[in-house]
C-alpha positions as a Python dict, from the first residue, in 0.01 Angstrom:
ca = {
    (1, 'M'): (0, 0, 0),
    (2, 'S'): (406, 139, -14),
    (3, 'D'): (324, 212, -416),
    (4, 'E'): (253, 531, -451),
    (5, 'P'): (23, 615, -767),
    (6, 'T'): (128, 915, -1045),
    (7, 'S'): (-144, 1110, -1117),
    (8, 'A'): (-254, 1090, -1490),
    (9, 'D'): (-549, 1392, -1453),
    (10, 'D'): (-743, 1542, -1196),
    (11, 'R'): (-1017, 1290, -1167),
    (12, 'F'): (-791, 974, -1138),
    (13, 'E'): (-415, 810, -1088),
    (14, 'I'): (-256, 521, -1277),
    (15, 'G'): (-68, 276, -1047),
    (16, 'P'): (277, 255, -1090),
    (17, 'R'): (217, -160, -1187),
    (18, 'V'): (47, -52, -1471),
    (19, 'A'): (400, 4, -1639),
    (20, 'A'): (556, -346, -1514),
    (21, 'A'): (444, -531, -1773),
    (22, 'A'): (685, -364, -2037),
    (23, 'R'): (949, -412, -1759),
    (24, 'V'): (951, -791, -1777),
    (25, 'A'): (1057, -989, -2095),
    (26, 'P'): (1141, -1326, -2123),
    (27, 'H'): (1426, -1427, -2354),
    (28, 'Q'): (1253, -1422, -2766),
    (29, 'R'): (1412, -1761, -2904),
    (30, 'Q'): (1634, -1694, -3145),
    (31, 'R'): (1690, -1918, -3506),
    (32, 'G'): (1917, -2178, -3411),
    (33, 'E'): (1859, -2203, -3079),
    (34, 'P'): (1770, -2509, -2882),
    (35, 'L'): (1428, -2502, -2710),
    (36, 'Y'): (1470, -2598, -2368),
    (37, 'R'): (1816, -2628, -2127),
    (38, 'P'): (1739, -2965, -1882),
    (39, 'L'): (1824, -2973, -1631),
    (40, 'R'): (1752, -3188, -1297),
    (41, 'V'): (1602, -3149, -979),
    (42, 'F'): (1476, -3316, -702),
    (43, 'A'): (1105, -3365, -824),
    (44, 'I'): (983, -3446, -450),
    (45, 'D'): (1267, -3366, -220),
    (46, 'P'): (1603, -3563, -108),
    (47, 'A'): (1413, -3784, 137),
    (48, 'A'): (1191, -3914, -87),
    (49, 'S'): (1287, -4270, -272),
    (50, 'R'): (1448, -4223, -599),
    (51, 'L'): (1235, -4524, -674),
    (52, 'D'): (948, -4302, -635),
    (53, 'G'): (1104, -4042, -899),
    (54, 'A'): (1273, -3817, -664),
    (55, 'V'): (1542, -3730, -934),
    (56, 'A'): (1341, -3576, -1259),
    (57, 'T'): (1525, -3370, -1564),
    (58, 'V'): (1321, -3037, -1610),
    (59, 'N'): (1249, -2919, -1967),
    (60, 'V'): (1342, -2504, -1908),
    (61, 'P'): (1282, -2283, -2168),
    (62, 'Y'): (1640, -2200, -2296),
    (63, 'E'): (1803, -1836, -2292),
    (64, 'P'): (2142, -1695, -2219),
    (65, 'V'): (2251, -1700, -1864),
    (66, 'A'): (2541, -1559, -1655),
    (67, 'P'): (2679, -1791, -1390),
    (68, 'G'): (2408, -1769, -1069),
    (69, 'P'): (2254, -1862, -1321),
    (70, 'V'): (2112, -1541, -1411),
    (71, 'G'): (1815, -1508, -1707),
    (72, 'A'): (1548, -1290, -1799),
    (73, 'L'): (1361, -1321, -1509),
    (74, 'F'): (1563, -1498, -1195),
    (75, 'E'): (1890, -1412, -1082),
    (76, 'V'): (2041, -1675, -849),
    (77, 'D'): (2272, -1460, -538),
    (78, 'D'): (2403, -1772, -316),
    (79, 'Y'): (2532, -1505, -48),
    (80, 'D'): (2445, -1613, 242),
    (81, 'R'): (2428, -1347, 501),
    (82, 'E'): (2397, -1468, 851),
    (83, 'R'): (2741, -1650, 791),
    (84, 'G'): (2877, -1388, 526),
    (85, 'R'): (2971, -1644, 295),
    (86, 'H'): (2904, -1580, -90),
    (87, 'Y'): (2911, -1989, -270),
    (88, 'A'): (3041, -1967, -599),
    (89, 'R'): (2808, -1936, -861),
    (90, 'L'): (2718, -2212, -1066),
    (91, 'D'): (2790, -2149, -1460),
    (92, 'L'): (2506, -2385, -1659),
    (93, 'N'): (2798, -2320, -1997),
    (94, 'D'): (3053, -2497, -1868),
    (95, 'P'): (3055, -2830, -2055),
    (96, 'F'): (3001, -3076, -1820),
    (97, 'P'): (2622, -2936, -1691),
    (98, 'L'): (2609, -2840, -2068),
    (99, 'M'): (2593, -3268, -2154),
    (100, 'H'): (2484, -3401, -1787),
    (101, 'A'): (2181, -3218, -1794),
    (102, 'G'): (2311, -2977, -1542),
    (103, 'R'): (2449, -3079, -1213),
    (104, 'A'): (2447, -3416, -1025),
    (105, 'P'): (2114, -3415, -756),
    (106, 'A'): (2342, -3407, -482),
    (107, 'A'): (2173, -3203, -143),
    (108, 'A'): (2553, -3113, -33),
    (109, 'D'): (2630, -2916, -329),
    (110, 'P'): (2552, -2565, -333),
    (111, 'Q'): (2621, -2525, -710),
    (112, 'F'): (2329, -2817, -752),
    (113, 'H'): (2029, -2594, -455),
    (114, 'Q'): (2116, -2290, -713),
    (115, 'Q'): (2066, -2527, -1035),
    (116, 'M'): (1714, -2681, -845),
    (117, 'V'): (1540, -2307, -733),
    (118, 'Y'): (1633, -2158, -1090),
    (119, 'A'): (1477, -2476, -1290),
    (120, 'V'): (1133, -2535, -1020),
    (121, 'A'): (1098, -2138, -1029),
    (122, 'S'): (1127, -2113, -1417),
    (123, 'R'): (883, -2430, -1435),
    (124, 'V'): (641, -2211, -1243),
    (125, 'Y'): (666, -1902, -1465),
    (126, 'V'): (639, -2154, -1776),
    (127, 'A'): (296, -2246, -1586),
    (128, 'F'): (203, -1899, -1558),
    (129, 'K'): (233, -1763, -1889),
    (130, 'K'): (124, -2061, -2048),
    (131, 'A'): (-238, -2029, -1816),
    (132, 'L'): (-257, -1669, -1854),
    (133, 'G'): (-97, -1626, -2232),
    (134, 'R'): (125, -1352, -2138),
    (135, 'N'): (445, -1277, -1968),
    (136, 'L'): (371, -1191, -1629),
    (137, 'A'): (508, -905, -1439),
    (138, 'W'): (682, -875, -1108),
    (139, 'G'): (503, -725, -813),
    (140, 'F'): (813, -501, -642),
    (141, 'T'): (866, -177, -498),
    (142, 'N'): (1144, -138, -628),
    (143, 'Q'): (1039, -27, -1028),
    (144, 'T'): (1362, -76, -1175),
    (145, 'Q'): (1400, -456, -1097),
    (146, 'A'): (1327, -672, -1366),
    (147, 'Q'): (1468, -1024, -1245),
    (148, 'L'): (1358, -1184, -879),
    (149, 'L'): (1636, -1287, -645),
    (150, 'I'): (1669, -1696, -554),
    (151, 'R'): (1835, -1684, -263),
    (152, 'P'): (1927, -2059, -179),
    (153, 'H'): (2083, -1986, 125),
    (154, 'A'): (2018, -1673, 301),
    (155, 'F'): (1919, -1765, 658),
    (156, 'V'): (1931, -1997, 937),
    (157, 'G'): (1591, -2100, 1023),
    (158, 'R'): (1319, -2322, 923),
    (159, 'N'): (1100, -2071, 703),
    (160, 'A'): (1118, -1958, 329),
    (161, 'F'): (952, -1672, 238),
    (162, 'Y'): (878, -1419, -65),
    (163, 'D'): (949, -1045, 61),
    (164, 'R'): (817, -846, -178),
    (165, 'D'): (1048, -500, -17),
    (166, 'A'): (1333, -705, -90),
    (167, 'G'): (1205, -845, -490),
    (168, 'E'): (1346, -1216, -331),
    (169, 'I'): (1266, -1546, -196),
    (170, 'A'): (1477, -1597, 104),
    (171, 'F'): (1537, -1978, 154),
    (172, 'G'): (1637, -2128, 519),
    (173, 'Y'): (1832, -2407, 606),
    (174, 'F'): (1814, -2574, 993),
    (175, 'A'): (1959, -2927, 1192),
    (176, 'A'): (1734, -3121, 1202),
    (177, 'D'): (1551, -3262, 1557),
    (178, 'S'): (1695, -3548, 1703),
    (179, 'E'): (1390, -3761, 1647),
    (180, 'V'): (1244, -3732, 1277),
    (181, 'V'): (1087, -3977, 979),
    (182, 'G'): (1151, -4081, 687),
    (183, 'M'): (1525, -4096, 497),
    (184, 'N'): (1700, -3807, 732),
    (185, 'L'): (1947, -3767, 911),
    (186, 'P'): (1876, -3684, 1276),
    (187, 'G'): (2086, -3326, 1354),
    (188, 'G'): (2110, -3309, 989),
    (189, 'T'): (2105, -3022, 767),
    (190, 'I'): (1783, -2937, 618),
    (191, 'F'): (1728, -2712, 313),
    (192, 'T'): (1494, -2611, 233),
    (193, 'C'): (1578, -2452, -134),
    (194, 'L'): (1559, -2793, -236),
    (195, 'S'): (1209, -2882, -114),
    (196, 'H'): (1015, -2871, -479),
    (197, 'D'): (709, -2734, -316),
    (198, 'I'): (871, -2475, -101),
    (199, 'V'): (998, -2317, -413),
    (200, 'A'): (687, -2365, -648),
    (201, 'H'): (507, -2218, -351),
    (202, 'E'): (720, -1951, -336),
    (203, 'T'): (754, -1871, -658),
    (204, 'T'): (398, -1864, -713),
    (205, 'H'): (336, -1635, -392),
    (206, 'A'): (544, -1358, -582),
    (207, 'L'): (386, -1413, -935),
    (208, 'L'): (-25, -1372, -757),
    (209, 'D'): (164, -1073, -576),
    (210, 'G'): (251, -958, -938),
    (211, 'L'): (-111, -1080, -1018),
    (212, 'R'): (-273, -894, -773),
    (213, 'A'): (-106, -643, -592),
    (214, 'Y'): (-376, -622, -292),
    (215, 'F'): (-430, -1015, -196),
    (216, 'A'): (-112, -926, 12),
    (217, 'V'): (-295, -673, 249),
    (218, 'P'): (-485, -910, 532),
    (219, 'T'): (-805, -726, 522),
    (220, 'G'): (-999, -1049, 663),
    (221, 'P'): (-944, -1387, 704),
    (222, 'D'): (-980, -1536, 368),
    (223, 'V'): (-713, -1310, 190),
    (224, 'L'): (-372, -1443, 278),
    (225, 'A'): (-496, -1835, 309),
    (226, 'V'): (-622, -1821, -64),
    (227, 'H'): (-294, -1662, -126),
    (228, 'E'): (-140, -2022, 72),
    (229, 'A'): (-423, -2241, -74),
    (230, 'L'): (-338, -2095, -435),
    (231, 'A'): (46, -2130, -362),
    (232, 'D'): (23, -2573, -233),
    (233, 'L'): (-256, -2591, -554),
    (234, 'V'): (49, -2534, -775),
    (235, 'A'): (316, -2653, -650),
    (236, 'L'): (53, -2999, -591),
    (237, 'F'): (-65, -3010, -924),
    (238, 'L'): (338, -2955, -1076),
    (239, 'H'): (419, -3260, -968),
    (240, 'F'): (180, -3460, -1179),
    (241, 'E'): (361, -3313, -1466),
    (242, 'Y'): (681, -3616, -1344),
    (243, 'R'): (570, -3949, -1469),
    (244, 'P'): (760, -4178, -1232),
    (245, 'V'): (589, -3949, -925),
    (246, 'V'): (286, -4065, -1057),
    (247, 'R'): (356, -4391, -1161),
    (248, 'S'): (487, -4448, -826),
    (249, 'A'): (176, -4295, -664),
    (250, 'I'): (-96, -4477, -909),
    (251, 'Q'): (89, -4813, -788),
    (252, 'R'): (56, -4736, -440),
    (253, 'C'): (-335, -4607, -416),
    (254, 'R'): (-409, -4862, -677),
    (255, 'G'): (-520, -4571, -877),
    (256, 'D'): (-731, -4390, -596),
    (257, 'L'): (-559, -4083, -516),
    (258, 'R'): (-819, -4003, -288),
    (259, 'Q'): (-600, -4173, -16),
    (260, 'P'): (-249, -4041, 164),
    (261, 'S'): (-6, -4020, -94),
    (262, 'V'): (326, -3855, -200),
    (263, 'L'): (116, -3664, -426),
    (264, 'A'): (-67, -3556, -143),
    (265, 'D'): (162, -3465, 89),
    (266, 'L'): (355, -3084, 47),
    (267, 'A'): (736, -3033, 192),
    (268, 'Q'): (755, -3409, 261),
    (269, 'Q'): (1097, -3340, 410),
    (270, 'F'): (1036, -2999, 626),
    (271, 'G'): (701, -3181, 816),
    (272, 'Q'): (966, -3505, 883),
    (273, 'T'): (1228, -3303, 1042),
    (274, 'T'): (1114, -3109, 1239),
    (275, 'G'): (970, -3287, 1493),
    (276, 'A'): (596, -3337, 1393),
    (277, 'G'): (637, -3579, 1135),
    (278, 'L'): (327, -3403, 913),
    (279, 'A'): (354, -3205, 621),
    (280, 'L'): (455, -2847, 639),
    (281, 'R'): (87, -2814, 495),
    (282, 'H'): (-235, -2927, 557),
    (283, 'T'): (-252, -3298, 461),
    (284, 'L'): (-577, -3394, 256),
    (285, 'D'): (-692, -3715, 534),
    (286, 'D'): (-1040, -3549, 476),
    (287, 'L'): (-1056, -3688, 99),
    (288, 'G'): (-1092, -4067, 211),
    (289, 'G'): (-1506, -4076, 227),
    (290, 'G'): (-1534, -3909, 588),
    (291, 'K'): (-1697, -3592, 634),
    (292, 'P'): (-1444, -3308, 578),
    (293, 'T'): (-1350, -3015, 758),
    (294, 'R'): (-1556, -2732, 735),
    (295, 'Y'): (-1522, -2367, 651),
    (296, 'D'): (-1385, -2181, 992),
    (297, 'P'): (-1266, -1800, 935),
    (298, 'G'): (-1140, -1820, 1275),
    (299, 'L'): (-884, -2056, 1139),
    (300, 'E'): (-451, -1971, 1132),
    (301, 'S'): (-428, -1903, 747),
    (302, 'H'): (-258, -2225, 625),
    (303, 'A'): (-522, -2441, 809),
    (304, 'L'): (-796, -2242, 649),
    (305, 'G'): (-627, -2249, 354),
    (306, 'G'): (-599, -2608, 354),
    (307, 'I'): (-962, -2648, 348),
    (308, 'L'): (-946, -2441, -62),
    (309, 'V'): (-712, -2649, -112),
    (310, 'A'): (-900, -3005, -40),
    (311, 'A'): (-1149, -2896, -168),
    (312, 'V'): (-969, -2820, -508),
    (313, 'Y'): (-817, -3142, -516),
    (314, 'E'): (-1125, -3348, -439),
    (315, 'A'): (-1288, -3184, -755),
    (316, 'F'): (-981, -3309, -946),
    (317, 'T'): (-1017, -3651, -745),
    (318, 'T'): (-1403, -3641, -862),
    (319, 'I'): (-1329, -3629, -1200),
    (320, 'C'): (-1018, -3850, -1198),
    (321, 'Q'): (-1244, -4100, -1106),
    (322, 'K'): (-1471, -4011, -1332),
    (323, 'K'): (-1209, -4030, -1635),
    (324, 'T'): (-1026, -4345, -1506),
    (325, 'K'): (-1369, -4581, -1448),
    (326, 'R'): (-1352, -4650, -1808),
    (327, 'V'): (-1032, -4729, -1841),
    (328, 'I'): (-1053, -4946, -1519),
    (329, 'R'): (-1366, -5155, -1657),
    (330, 'L'): (-1180, -5217, -1946),
    (331, 'A'): (-823, -5369, -1766),
    (332, 'T'): (-1076, -5590, -1552),
    (333, 'G'): (-1332, -5740, -1825),
    (334, 'G'): (-1615, -5487, -1744),
    (335, 'T'): (-1605, -5586, -1340),
    (336, 'G'): (-1400, -5265, -1228),
    (337, 'Q'): (-1236, -5476, -905),
    (338, 'L'): (-883, -5425, -956),
    (339, 'P'): (-677, -5808, -850),
    (340, 'N'): (-432, -5847, -554),
    (341, 'G'): (-74, -5756, -659),
    (342, 'D'): (88, -5442, -898),
    (343, 'L'): (-106, -5297, -1136),
    (344, 'P'): (-40, -5388, -1509),
    (345, 'V'): (240, -5183, -1719),
    (346, 'D'): (-18, -5083, -1909),
    (347, 'L'): (-258, -4991, -1725),
    (348, 'V'): (-104, -4764, -1508),
    (349, 'D'): (62, -4612, -1801),
    (350, 'E'): (-230, -4495, -1905),
    (351, 'L'): (-371, -4396, -1561),
    (352, 'V'): (-39, -4167, -1556),
    (353, 'D'): (-170, -4023, -1948),
    (354, 'K'): (-521, -3888, -1847),
    (355, 'V'): (-392, -3846, -1435),
    (356, 'G'): (-156, -3552, -1612),
    (357, 'R'): (-402, -3396, -1848),
    (358, 'I'): (-657, -3377, -1558),
    (359, 'A'): (-426, -3226, -1337),
    (360, 'T'): (-276, -2983, -1600),
    (361, 'Q'): (-630, -2841, -1664),
    (362, 'F'): (-679, -2825, -1308),
    (363, 'L'): (-364, -2599, -1275),
    (364, 'T'): (-448, -2414, -1530),
    (365, 'V'): (-774, -2310, -1428),
    (366, 'C'): (-714, -2210, -1079),
    (367, 'V'): (-457, -1978, -1263),
    (368, 'R'): (-711, -1831, -1493),
    (369, 'A'): (-936, -1808, -1183),
    (370, 'V'): (-714, -1519, -1036),
    (371, 'D'): (-787, -1293, -1365),
    (372, 'Y'): (-1166, -1348, -1267),
    (373, 'C'): (-1144, -1285, -884),
    (374, 'P'): (-1179, -881, -698),
    (375, 'T'): (-913, -698, -706),
    (376, 'V'): (-971, -644, -319),
    (377, 'D'): (-1051, -860, 17),
    (378, 'I'): (-1126, -1215, -164),
    (379, 'E'): (-1326, -1432, -23),
    (380, 'F'): (-1337, -1874, -82),
    (381, 'G'): (-1713, -1798, -203),
    (382, 'E'): (-1535, -1496, -476),
    (383, 'L'): (-1294, -1757, -551),
    (384, 'L'): (-1548, -2054, -621),
    (385, 'R'): (-1725, -1804, -870),
    (386, 'A'): (-1442, -1727, -1045),
    (387, 'L'): (-1367, -2106, -1070),
    (388, 'I'): (-1663, -2161, -1247),
    (389, 'T'): (-1614, -1804, -1460),
    (390, 'A'): (-1309, -1875, -1629),
    (391, 'D'): (-1365, -2226, -1704),
    (392, 'A'): (-1745, -2144, -1845),
    (393, 'D'): (-1612, -1826, -2035),
    (394, 'L'): (-1368, -2085, -2225),
    (395, 'V'): (-1514, -2410, -2243),
    (396, 'P'): (-1939, -2357, -2209),
    (397, 'S'): (-2004, -2744, -2277),
    (398, 'D'): (-1863, -2916, -1971),
    (399, 'P'): (-2005, -3315, -2023),
    (400, 'W'): (-1724, -3437, -1723),
    (401, 'A'): (-1903, -3199, -1522),
    (402, 'Y'): (-1593, -2992, -1390),
    (403, 'R'): (-1749, -2730, -1252),
    (404, 'E'): (-2015, -2938, -1021),
    (405, 'A'): (-1720, -3096, -870),
    (406, 'L'): (-1573, -2774, -766),
    (407, 'I'): (-1894, -2593, -650),
    (408, 'D'): (-2017, -2982, -495),
    (409, 'A'): (-1643, -3013, -319),
    (410, 'F'): (-1686, -2654, -161),
    (411, 'R'): (-2033, -2687, -81),
    (412, 'R'): (-1925, -3023, 123),
    (413, 'R'): (-1691, -2806, 266),
    (414, 'G'): (-1971, -2500, 390),
    (415, 'I'): (-1808, -2229, 145),
    (416, 'Y'): (-2082, -2030, 68),
    (417, 'P'): (-2090, -1707, -186),
    (418, 'A'): (-2309, -1457, -64),
    (419, 'G'): (-2498, -1250, -324),
    (420, 'V'): (-2614, -1564, -528),
    (421, 'P'): (-2988, -1733, -557),
    (422, 'N'): (-2831, -2081, -540),
    (423, 'L'): (-2515, -2277, -558),
    (424, 'S'): (-2601, -2373, -958),
    (425, 'E'): (-2323, -2286, -1260),
    (426, 'E'): (-2562, -2032, -1396),
    (427, 'A'): (-2607, -1850, -1070),
    (428, 'L'): (-2223, -1836, -940),
    (429, 'R'): (-2072, -1721, -1258),
    (430, 'W'): (-1995, -1378, -1262),
    (431, 'E'): (-2269, -1153, -1413),
    (432, 'E'): (-2232, -873, -1726),
    (433, 'P'): (-2286, -506, -1576),
    (434, 'A'): (-2638, -448, -1454),
    (435, 'E'): (-2642, -125, -1680),
    (436, 'P'): (-2554, -108, -2013),
    (437, 'L'): (-2198, 64, -2102),
    (438, 'P'): (-2066, 236, -2401),
    (439, 'P'): (-1748, 45, -2542),
    (440, 'I'): (-1459, 173, -2407),
    (441, 'P'): (-1259, 395, -2705),
    (442, 'G'): (-913, 336, -2772),
    (443, 'L'): (-925, -12, -2617),
    (444, 'D'): (-1090, -185, -2873),
    (445, 'F'): (-838, -460, -3010),
    (446, 'A'): (-806, -295, -3319),
    (447, 'V'): (-586, 23, -3185),
    (448, 'L'): (-350, -209, -2956),
    (449, 'K'): (-27, -210, -3006),
    (450, 'F'): (204, -521, -2928),
    (451, 'K'): (570, -598, -2967),
    (452, 'G'): (506, -912, -3197),
    (453, 'D'): (269, -1070, -2968),
    (454, 'P'): (-46, -1045, -2770),
    (455, 'A'): (153, -1138, -2464),
    (456, 'S'): (340, -819, -2503),
    (457, 'A'): (267, -496, -2447),
    (458, 'A'): (438, -243, -2734),
    (459, 'D'): (601, -31, -2416),
    (460, 'I'): (579, 159, -2100),
    (461, 'E'): (401, 440, -2332),
    (462, 'E'): (152, 197, -2478),
    (463, 'L'): (58, 62, -2140),
    (464, 'R'): (-15, 396, -2006),
    (465, 'R'): (-235, 527, -2301),
    (466, 'Q'): (-441, 233, -2235),
    (467, 'A'): (-453, 254, -1804),
    (468, 'C'): (-571, 652, -1910),
    (469, 'A'): (-773, 540, -2236),
    (470, 'L'): (-990, 349, -1890),
    (471, 'G'): (-953, 594, -1659),
    (472, 'K'): (-1109, 896, -1883),
    (473, 'W'): (-1402, 669, -1999),
    (474, 'L'): (-1448, 597, -1600),
    (475, 'V'): (-1466, 895, -1465),
    (476, 'A'): (-1720, 1013, -1748),
    (477, 'S'): (-2026, 775, -1733),
    (478, 'D'): (-2127, 777, -1410),
    (479, 'A'): (-2320, 399, -1486),
    (480, 'A'): (-1939, 304, -1505),
    (481, 'Q'): (-1842, 457, -1170),
    (482, 'R'): (-2221, 292, -989),
    (483, 'A'): (-2125, -40, -1185),
    (484, 'F'): (-1755, -57, -1064),
    (485, 'G'): (-1873, 22, -670),
    (486, 'L'): (-1686, 380, -696),
    (487, 'A'): (-1803, 675, -500),
    (488, 'A'): (-1740, 1069, -605),
    (489, 'P'): (-1409, 1178, -427),
    (490, 'D'): (-1479, 1369, -152),
    (491, 'P'): (-1200, 1539, 47),
    (492, 'S'): (-1366, 1592, 382),
    (493, 'A'): (-1476, 1258, 386),
    (494, 'R'): (-1107, 1112, 262),
    (495, 'I'): (-1202, 939, -54),
    (496, 'Y'): (-1001, 955, -301),
    (497, 'P'): (-999, 948, -667),
    (498, 'P'): (-994, 599, -831),
    (499, 'C'): (-674, 476, -953),
    (500, 'V'): (-606, 221, -1207),
    (501, 'E'): (-367, -46, -1060),
    (502, 'S'): (-335, -279, -1373),
    (503, 'I'): (-442, -303, -1722),
    (504, 'R'): (-334, -652, -1914),
    (505, 'T'): (-410, -873, -2226),
    (506, 'L'): (-591, -1186, -2186),
    (507, 'R'): (-521, -1478, -2405),
    (508, 'R'): (-656, -1866, -2393),
    (509, 'V'): (-670, -2130, -2566),
    (510, 'G'): (-944, -2343, -2548),
    (511, 'P'): (-1015, -2766, -2560),
    (512, 'D'): (-1092, -2794, -2946),
    (513, 'G'): (-746, -2464, -3024),
    (514, 'Q'): (-1004, -2134, -3038),
    (515, 'V'): (-836, -1870, -2923),
    (516, 'V'): (-956, -1631, -2704),
    (517, 'F'): (-810, -1243, -2618),
    (518, 'D'): (-981, -1046, -2340),
    (519, 'L'): (-802, -726, -2193),
    (520, 'V'): (-779, -767, -1767),
    (521, 'A'): (-803, -441, -1571),
    (522, 'E'): (-775, -343, -1190),
    (523, 'V'): (-923, -14, -1067),
    (524, 'T'): (-936, 73, -697),
    (525, 'Q'): (-1043, 340, -476),
    (526, 'R'): (-934, 410, -178),
    (527, 'R'): (-1109, 615, 160),
    (528, 'T'): (-1000, 643, 484),
    (529, 'G'): (-1115, 451, 804),
    (530, 'R'): (-1045, 478, 1200),
    (531, 'V'): (-1022, 188, 1465),
    (532, 'S'): (-1208, 405, 1676),
    (533, 'P'): (-1366, 721, 1708),
    (534, 'R'): (-1009, 850, 1832),
    (535, 'G'): (-815, 573, 1695),
    (536, 'A'): (-555, 532, 1409),
    (537, 'F'): (-596, 574, 1036),
    (538, 'F'): (-665, 270, 802),
    (539, 'E'): (-680, 239, 417),
    (540, 'F'): (-1003, 105, 263),
    (541, 'T'): (-1032, -18, -42),
    (542, 'G'): (-1300, -102, -331),
    (543, 'G'): (-1277, -110, -712),
    (544, 'A'): (-1338, -392, -960),
    (545, 'T'): (-1201, -588, -1148),
    (546, 'V'): (-1266, -562, -1540),
    (547, 'I'): (-1276, -819, -1819),
    (548, 'V'): (-1304, -612, -2131),
    (549, 'G'): (-1369, -769, -2500),
    (550, 'P'): (-1186, -720, -2809),
    (551, 'E'): (-1466, -478, -2913),
    (552, 'G'): (-1365, -249, -2597),
    (553, 'V'): (-1692, -367, -2404),
    (554, 'V'): (-1711, -465, -2089),
    (555, 'R'): (-1779, -816, -2041),
    (556, 'Y'): (-1783, -844, -1680),
    (557, 'V'): (-1728, -630, -1386),
    (558, 'I'): (-1667, -826, -1077),
    (559, 'R'): (-1664, -514, -770),
    (560, 'K'): (-1577, -448, -402),
    (561, 'R'): (-1804, -128, -327),
    (562, 'I'): (-1593, 204, -183),
    (563, 'T'): (-1936, 247, -3),
    (564, 'N'): (-2008, -64, 202),
    (565, 'D'): (-1957, 12, 573),
    (566, 'E'): (-2082, -338, 682),
    (567, 'R'): (-1715, -472, 475),
    (568, 'L'): (-1528, -181, 607),
    (569, 'E'): (-1625, -279, 988),
    (570, 'R'): (-1527, -619, 893),
    (571, 'Q'): (-1198, -519, 809),
    (572, 'R'): (-1160, -318, 1139),
    (573, 'Q'): (-1250, -616, 1347),
    (574, 'Y'): (-976, -851, 1198),
    (575, 'M'): (-673, -541, 1202),
    (576, 'T'): (-752, -457, 1541),
    (577, 'H'): (-809, -908, 1682),
    (578, 'A'): (-730, -1201, 1452),
    (579, 'G'): (-543, -1051, 1183),
    (580, 'R'): (-364, -847, 1463),
    (581, 'R'): (-14, -937, 1357),
    (582, 'Y'): (40, -861, 986),
    (583, 'W'): (-53, -497, 1091),
    (584, 'A'): (163, -231, 1208),
    (585, 'R'): (93, 117, 1385),
    (586, 'A'): (312, 380, 1277),
    (587, 'D'): (262, 796, 1261),
    (588, 'G'): (-68, 729, 1388),
    (589, 'A'): (-187, 476, 1106),
    (590, 'L'): (-230, 123, 1071),
    (591, 'R'): (-45, -35, 777),
    (592, 'P'): (-17, -381, 641),
    (593, 'A'): (304, -477, 767),
    (594, 'S'): (645, -533, 572),
    (595, 'S'): (652, -883, 407),
    (596, 'P'): (349, -1028, 521),
    (597, 'F'): (446, -1377, 359),
    (598, 'R'): (749, -1399, 630),
    (599, 'L'): (520, -1333, 911),
    (600, 'L'): (284, -1606, 750),
    (601, 'H'): (501, -1884, 763),
    (602, 'R'): (621, -1866, 1130),
    (603, 'P'): (466, -2042, 1344),
    (604, 'R'): (215, -1804, 1590),
    (605, 'G'): (542, -1726, 1892),
    (606, 'A'): (794, -1786, 1718),
    (607, 'P'): (1046, -1516, 1748),
    (608, 'R'): (1027, -1233, 1490),
    (609, 'R'): (1448, -1173, 1529),
    (610, 'R'): (1694, -1490, 1299),
    (611, 'S'): (1944, -1625, 1579),
    (612, 'R'): (2249, -1654, 1407),
    (613, 'P'): (2452, -1994, 1422),
    (614, 'A'): (2631, -2135, 1646),
}
C-alpha cells in the first residue's frame, strides 16, 4: 500500500484512512433550502432512442455549488490535458439551468458533459450512503483532498478509469470506427463521460476504494474481478430507477428480464463504436435457460467479473419472476399466458413498480455486503458469504427465498466458498468468534461521539480514539489476536505490528422499519515474502474485518490469517504469472502497479502511453 500508517502504540498502528471519514462532509441541508436539484442526464447512452427513456431527470440532493460544478463531494475539472484546453465551467446557479432542470442533453455540449458526470456520480454516492447509513470517505493517496476530481475530457483514448494517486476519475473520448452499429456516426466522436454506465462504474470504483483499500491490490484472480463486478452491478441496478427505461424494456421482453435487453447490456454505445458490436461489459446471454459460464480463475478480470454479474443478475430475475407471477396471473384470468401485442398499461405499471423495488433491494444488499467482506484478498465465495450474512443479519425471515436464489445462481457457475460443510444458508453465514471475547472498552455506543448523526463521527480525534480503543484491546488479548488471524510481531521474520485500517458506523434500516447500528472495522498485519529464495520482496497481508455491536461486543470476525502459507504461495504464483501486469518491480521489491484500474480497463497488449490527437 502507498499509504503509510502512523504509530499509535509500540504494539499497533493506526492507518491514515481512519481519519478520512471525518474529512468528507456532504452538505447538511439548512432550513428553507430545496431538497433536490433536478438535472437532466442520458439514462442509457446518447446512442439509445429517446423512446426507450434515453433522457431522464435525476433528483440530485441539493447543495450549494460553485461553477464546475464544484460541491462538497465532487469537483468537475474540465481541463483537457491532451489538447491543452479548459472548457467553460458550468454554473448550475445560472437562471436558465435552474429553470430547465439543468442543461439540455446534447452530445456536443461540454457543459452538459459536466452536468452529466456530476449528476450520475452524486446518484451513486446517494445509493451507497443509503445502503450503509453513513457518509463515505474517499481512498485518495492525498489525505488532504476532500473532493473526488472528475475530468470529463481528460484524454484521447478508448478508456475511462479511477486513479487513486491523482484522486480523480478520468474520462477519455475517441473517434468511432468506420463500421458501427446502432445510432452512431462512423468516425464520430464518442465521449465516455456521456455513458451513464461508465460514469456509475468508475464512481463505484472510487467508493469501493474508500471502503476497502486492499480490494485494489491484485493478490489473486478474484480481487479485481470483484471490483469490476460490483461496479457493473451498481451501474446495472441504478437503471431501474428510471421508469421509462424499465417500461420500455419490460414491453420489449414482455416481462421476462432474463432476455437480453437494454438493461442487461452495459455501456452500449462504447461497444457499438469499437468494431466489436458488443457491450463493454460481459453480456448476460447465459441467462436464457442454457448452461451458464462456469467460474475459471484463468479468465481475464472483465470476463471473470462478468460471471459474478451474471450470477447476481440471475438471482434478481428469479425473484422478479416469483414476485410478478401473481400479477400476471391476475392480468390473464389465471392462465399466466400473456396475449400477443403490447402489454396492458396497468400491468406494465405494476411490473415496473415491483421490478424497481426488487432492483433497489439487490443494489442495497450488494453494497452492504462490502462491510461483511474480508479486508484483503477477496474471493468470489467469500463475497457470496458476505451477501448472505449482510441480508440475513437484517432480515432473518426470507419468505421469497432471496438468499436461496443467490446461492443457487453461484452454485450453477461453480462458485463454491472454501471452509463450509455445505451450501445451506446457515453454513454460509459468517460465524461469531470461536472463543468468547470480552466487550471492547470505549466502543459501546453509549460513549461514542457523533456530529449530530451516527452517520458522522464527531471529528478526527474521536475516530482516532475509537481506533486506539480497538488496537489496545486487541494487542492485550491473545484470544482476540487468534480470532483475528494475527501473529506476534517478529522483526527477524519480517512480521510487523497490526494496523487498525478503519473504523466506521454501519446503520441499516430493515423492511419493518427497524434500525440496527454496528461498527465495522478493518485490522491488517503485514508480512514480507520473496518471489524466490533470492528474488524480489513482496508484501503479504492478513487480518480481519470485524463487526462490533452497539454494546462493544464482537459479532463477526471475517479473517485472513497472516500465517497462511498456502495463501502466500497462491499470491506469489499470481504475481509472477497471470497477474504480473498489475505488479511492478522497483528497488528489489514487487509492488502493486500505479493506477490498477487504468491497466484493467485497457485491453491486453495495448500501449501504455496515450496517443496524442492528430
